[in-house]
C-alpha positions in Angstrom: 31.2 -9.9 -7.7 34.0 -11.3 -9.8 32.3 -14.7 -10.0 29.1 -13.1 -11.3 31.0 -11.2 -14.0 32.7 -14.4 -15.1 29.4 -16.3 -15.3 27.9 -13.5 -17.4 30.9 -13.5 -19.7 30.3 -17.2 -20.4 26.7 -16.6 -21.4 27.4 -13.8 -23.9 27.0 -15.2 -27.4 30.0 -15.0 -29.7 29.6 -14.1 -33.3 30.4 -17.0 -35.6 33.6 -16.8 -37.6 33.4 -15.4 -41.1 33.1 -18.0 -43.9 36.4 -18.9 -45.5 37.4 -16.8 -48.5 38.1 -18.8 -51.6 41.4 -17.9 -53.2 41.9 -17.4 -56.9 41.2 -20.3 -59.2 44.3 -21.3 -61.2 43.8 -21.7 -64.9 44.2 -25.1 -66.4 47.4 -26.0 -68.1 47.2 -25.1 -71.8 50.1 -27.2 -72.9 51.1 -30.7 -71.7 54.6 -31.9 -72.3 54.2 -35.4 -73.6 57.9 -36.3 -73.8 61.0 -35.6 -71.8 63.4 -33.3 -73.6 66.4 -32.6 -71.4 68.1 -30.5 -74.1 65.6 -27.6 -73.8 66.4 -24.5 -71.8 63.4 -25.0 -69.6 63.4 -27.0 -66.4 61.7 -30.3 -67.2 60.7 -32.9 -64.6 60.5 -36.4 -66.2 58.7 -39.2 -64.5 57.3 -42.6 -65.2 53.7 -42.8 -66.4 53.1 -46.3 -65.1 49.7 -46.6 -63.4 50.4 -50.2 -62.2 53.7 -49.2 -60.5 52.4 -49.4 -57.0 49.7 -52.0 -57.4 50.0 -55.2 -55.4 50.5 -58.2 -57.7 48.7 -61.5 -57.1 50.8 -64.0 -55.2 49.5 -67.0 -57.1 48.6 -70.3 -55.6 50.1 -71.4 -52.3 53.0 -73.8 -52.4 52.0 -77.5 -52.8 48.4 -76.3 -53.5 47.7 -76.2 -49.7 46.7 -73.1 -47.8 49.1 -71.9 -45.1 48.5 -73.5 -41.7 46.5 -71.6 -39.1 48.5 -69.5 -36.6 47.7 -69.7 -32.9 49.2 -67.5 -30.2 48.6 -67.0 -26.5 46.8 -63.7 -25.6 46.6 -63.2 -21.9 44.4 -66.0 -20.6 43.0 -66.7 -24.0 44.2 -67.4 -27.5 44.2 -65.7 -30.9 43.8 -67.8 -34.1 44.6 -66.6 -37.6 44.0 -68.4 -40.9 43.7 -67.7 -44.6 40.4 -68.4 -46.3 38.5 -67.6 -49.5 35.2 -65.8 -49.4 32.7 -65.2 -52.2 30.2 -62.3 -52.2 27.9 -61.7 -55.2 29.9 -64.0 -57.4 33.2 -62.3 -56.7 35.7 -64.4 -54.8 38.8 -63.1 -53.0 41.3 -64.2 -50.4 40.5 -63.3 -46.8 42.3 -63.3 -43.4 40.2 -64.7 -40.6 41.1 -63.8 -37.0 39.4 -65.3 -33.9 40.0 -64.1 -30.4 39.0 -66.5 -27.6 39.0 -65.1 -24.0 37.6 -67.0 -21.0 35.0 -65.1 -18.9 
């Protein structure tokens, strides 16, 4: 009897959860502080406005004009090879890292 009740309990459809309620929309800032003035009575957080601060800079050409030598390491019964290359797609050329895994089968 208990088994039949448990089977029926699994077949009873459950109502879907209510849709999430959106909270109040915050108004846009009316005034933007353009300079850092530490002498004011308000609490002011000053920060750098440098968009390129965390960008990766180009490394430049490799030493002696030669690309770095390929790297080879043993991976189980096979090998893994890594090398630097340059690939062009649609007229845009960029540096690429090529990895080849060779496993005997």
